[in-house]
C-alpha angles and dihedrals in degrees: 000000000000120000089248094054089048092053089049092052094047089051091047092050090047091051092051092047090049095050091047091049093051092047090050093051092046089054091053093055115095126208112263112250093200126049112196126192142136092233141016124193128201112209131187126225091279093053093251111146108245101168138021131195112192149121107257128216090269092060093253117141099222139179116201129187119196136199119246087268094052100261121142114259107164129008129186115186132173137181134169091289110010135059123182139181124197130192118190131191128238090264134016087258090062096074131227142255120209131177123194131184126188135154089264102044148347123217142180116207127193117189124192107193123221128246092269090068098240122129094246103095131116117311146180132212132196111197132186132185136145109303095002142074126172149165119212127185120202137191117214090291118012144035107263102171127028126181117173146136113242125234091272093050100260117141125235137179119192131184119201135193128229090271089062093251120137108242103175133023126188117188126000117006136149118253127190120221105227096210098048103020091229118144120224129180119235124229126266088253099052130107121200128187123200135199122230090271091056094253117139111257100176136351138176140234 
């Protein structure tokens, strides 16, 4: 056999041995059960980032989903004491919904944005903590309607004007006696009307 043929045979044998060794090694590698990284990104077919799983600079573990143009659409964040979920509309005019849970209180906020496109429109909040539950409705600046149970379980409904003054209270509310400065709580069946200065105009019983 010529020297060239021997060289060809040797190369062929080496190639076969190498392929066999690689195949054997690949068969010995097991799939990883845990994947560790500081940040994961979800991208679409165009390479645009549509989702991120990471720990941010404030120490919150968070998961964010984005629109095709990179705007936030859904956010989940968690730390040692607080967990939040935020759902955002397609534009700033579409409003937002947010949920928050902490050892002290849990809330749900619904925000309807105004025509200017800023996130300062009317909103409603449901809050729950030990001994108290309430629903509050806001305009773009102040609380206008508040319905809640007090710490001792008594119900209350209050309506406020645009200057943040309570103008009507149904159920249990605190009234200050002008002469003595003492504060007393009205009964569940009471209705109190106030003037724009906060003075009692009428009440029953």
